[in-house]
C-alpha positions as CSV (number, residue, x, y, z in Angstrom):
1,M,262.3,9.7,-116.5
2,S,261.7,8.7,-120.1
3,A,264.0,6.5,-122.0
4,I,265.7,6.7,-125.4
5,T,266.5,3.5,-127.3
6,W,268.8,3.2,-130.3
7,E,269.5,0.4,-132.7
8,V,273.3,0.4,-132.9
9,F,274.3,-0.9,-136.3
10,A,278.0,-0.8,-135.5
11,S,277.7,-3.3,-132.7
12,R,274.7,-5.2,-134.1
13,G,272.9,-4.4,-130.9
14,F,270.8,-1.9,-129.0
15,E,271.2,0.8,-126.3
16,T,268.7,2.3,-123.9
17,A,269.5,5.4,-121.9
18,W,267.5,7.2,-119.2
19,P,268.8,10.8,-119.4
20,E,267.9,13.7,-117.2
21,L,268.8,17.2,-118.4
22,G,269.0,20.1,-115.9
23,E,270.5,23.6,-116.1
24,G,273.7,22.9,-117.9
25,V,274.0,19.3,-116.5
26,L,273.2,15.8,-117.7
27,R,272.8,12.7,-115.7
28,A,272.1,9.4,-117.3
29,R,272.2,5.7,-116.8
30,G,272.2,3.2,-119.7
31,R,272.4,-0.3,-120.9
32,A,273.7,-1.7,-124.2
33,V,274.0,-5.1,-125.7
34,G,276.0,-5.9,-128.8
35,T,277.6,-8.7,-130.7
36,V,280.5,-6.9,-132.5
37,P,283.4,-7.0,-131.9
38,E,282.3,-9.8,-129.6
39,P,279.1,-10.4,-127.6
40,Y,278.8,-8.0,-124.7
41,W,276.6,-6.3,-122.1
42,I,277.4,-2.8,-121.0
43,S,275.9,-0.8,-118.0
44,Y,276.9,2.8,-117.5
45,G,276.2,5.8,-115.4
46,L,277.2,9.3,-116.6
47,E,277.3,12.6,-114.6
48,T,278.3,16.0,-115.8
49,A,279.1,19.2,-113.9
50,G,278.0,22.6,-115.1
51,G,278.4,23.4,-118.8
52,F,277.9,19.6,-119.6
53,V,281.5,18.9,-118.6
54,T,281.9,15.2,-117.8
55,R,282.4,14.6,-114.1
56,R,282.2,10.8,-114.0
57,L,281.5,7.8,-116.2
58,S,281.2,4.5,-114.6
59,V,281.0,1.4,-116.9
60,T,280.7,-2.3,-116.4
61,A,281.3,-4.6,-119.4
62,E,280.4,-8.3,-119.4
63,T,281.9,-10.5,-122.1
64,G,282.7,-14.2,-122.4
65,D,286.1,-13.4,-120.7
66,G,284.4,-12.0,-117.6
67,T,283.5,-8.6,-116.2
68,R,285.5,-5.4,-116.4
69,T,284.8,-2.1,-114.8
70,L,285.9,1.5,-115.4
71,D,285.5,4.4,-113.1
72,L,286.5,7.4,-115.3
73,R,286.7,10.7,-113.4
74,H,287.4,14.3,-114.4
75,D,288.5,16.6,-111.6
76,G,287.0,19.8,-113.1
77,H,290.5,21.2,-113.8
78,G,291.4,19.2,-116.9
79,R,292.8,16.0,-115.3
80,W,291.4,12.5,-115.6
81,T,291.8,9.2,-113.7
82,A,290.7,5.7,-114.6
83,N,290.1,3.5,-111.6
84,G,292.2,6.0,-109.6
85,E,295.2,6.0,-112.0
86,P,296.1,9.3,-113.8
87,L,295.5,9.5,-117.5
88,P,297.8,12.3,-118.7
89,D,297.1,11.5,-122.4
90,V,293.6,13.0,-122.1
91,D,294.5,15.9,-119.8
92,G,292.6,19.0,-121.0
93,A,289.6,17.0,-122.3
94,L,286.2,18.1,-121.1
95,D,284.2,15.1,-122.3
96,C,284.2,11.4,-122.3
97,D,283.0,9.5,-125.4
98,L,281.8,6.0,-124.7
99,G,282.4,3.9,-127.9
100,L,279.2,2.8,-129.8
101,C,277.1,5.1,-127.5
102,P,275.1,7.9,-129.2
103,L,274.3,9.5,-125.9
104,T,277.9,10.8,-125.3
105,N,277.7,13.0,-128.4
106,T,275.2,15.1,-126.5
107,M,277.5,17.0,-124.1
108,P,279.8,18.9,-126.6
109,V,276.8,19.7,-128.8
110,L,274.7,21.1,-125.9
111,R,277.6,23.0,-124.4
112,H,278.1,25.0,-127.7
113,G,274.5,24.8,-129.0
114,L,275.8,23.3,-132.2
115,H,272.5,21.6,-132.9
116,Q,270.9,25.0,-133.2
117,V,273.4,27.7,-134.1
118,P,276.3,27.9,-136.6
119,G,279.8,27.1,-135.4
120,Q,282.6,24.5,-135.5
121,R,284.5,23.2,-132.5
122,E,287.4,20.9,-132.1
123,F,287.6,18.7,-129.0
124,L,289.9,16.3,-127.2
125,M,287.8,13.5,-125.8
126,A,288.6,10.7,-123.3
127,W,287.4,8.0,-125.7
128,V,286.4,4.6,-124.1
129,S,286.5,1.6,-126.4
130,V,283.9,-1.1,-126.0
131,P,283.9,-3.7,-124.7
132,D,287.5,-3.6,-123.4
133,L,287.0,-0.2,-121.6
134,A,290.5,1.1,-122.6
135,V,290.7,4.9,-122.5
136,R,292.4,6.7,-125.3
137,P,292.7,10.4,-126.5
138,S,290.5,11.2,-129.5
139,R,290.5,14.4,-131.4
140,Q,287.0,15.2,-132.8
141,T,285.4,18.1,-134.7
142,Y,281.7,19.0,-134.5
143,T,280.4,21.4,-137.2
144,H,276.8,22.8,-137.3
145,L,275.3,22.2,-140.8
146,E,271.7,23.3,-140.2
147,P,269.3,23.2,-137.2
148,G,269.3,19.6,-136.0
149,R,272.2,18.5,-138.2
150,V,275.9,18.4,-137.0
151,R,278.8,16.9,-138.9
152,Y,281.1,14.7,-136.7
153,S,284.6,14.0,-137.8
154,S,287.6,12.2,-136.2
155,G,290.6,11.3,-138.3
156,D,289.3,10.0,-141.6
157,F,285.8,9.2,-140.2
158,R,283.0,11.6,-140.9
159,S,279.2,11.4,-140.3
160,D,276.3,13.9,-140.4
161,L,274.3,13.4,-137.2
162,E,270.7,14.3,-136.6
163,F,269.8,15.8,-133.2
164,D,266.4,16.6,-131.7
165,E,265.7,20.0,-130.0
166,E,267.0,18.7,-126.6
167,G,270.3,17.7,-128.1
168,Y,269.9,13.9,-128.2
169,V,271.0,11.9,-131.3
170,V,268.1,10.8,-133.5
171,G,270.3,9.5,-136.4
172,Y,274.0,8.7,-136.6
173,P,274.7,7.1,-140.1
174,Q,277.0,4.1,-139.9
175,L,276.5,3.9,-136.1
176,A,272.9,4.1,-134.8
177,T,269.3,5.2,-135.2
178,R,266.8,6.1,-132.5
179,L,263.9,3.7,-132.1
180,T,261.9,5.6,-129.4
181,A,260.8,9.2,-129.1
182,R,261.9,11.2,-126.1
């Protein structure tokens, strides 16, 4: 399994992920370190079901205040739980979005081939803030601009992301840039 490493400008840190793509599924584990909004270490595991729909995201965050964990699960029918507690605010979402993590932009892009073919899709995401691991609903739009380029927007934020042929982020202005080839 090869690794992808990004320099994450937004956190003044780095992330390394070890992803595995299969027929419509993604599994990955990753580690991140950052200093903004406070010094932290993150470890995560991500599993999707068919169609790159999130099944589970498990995250451990370490900060000066101690260690927090999140076990975020999607039941395959549109309902989510965080550490076993229902999350009705994100019901209907298909994807998680781990804050400051370029890897989690891969699932919606691959599901709809937006890095290769024209289209625009709006999504509700189960967004996980880092390093506190709070889960909030986030409305996001992905728009194909040209092969390998997709515009991401959420609220007033907009960025034109660069993807490789496999659907992994190469460049995410204002957030991160990839340091290693896949």
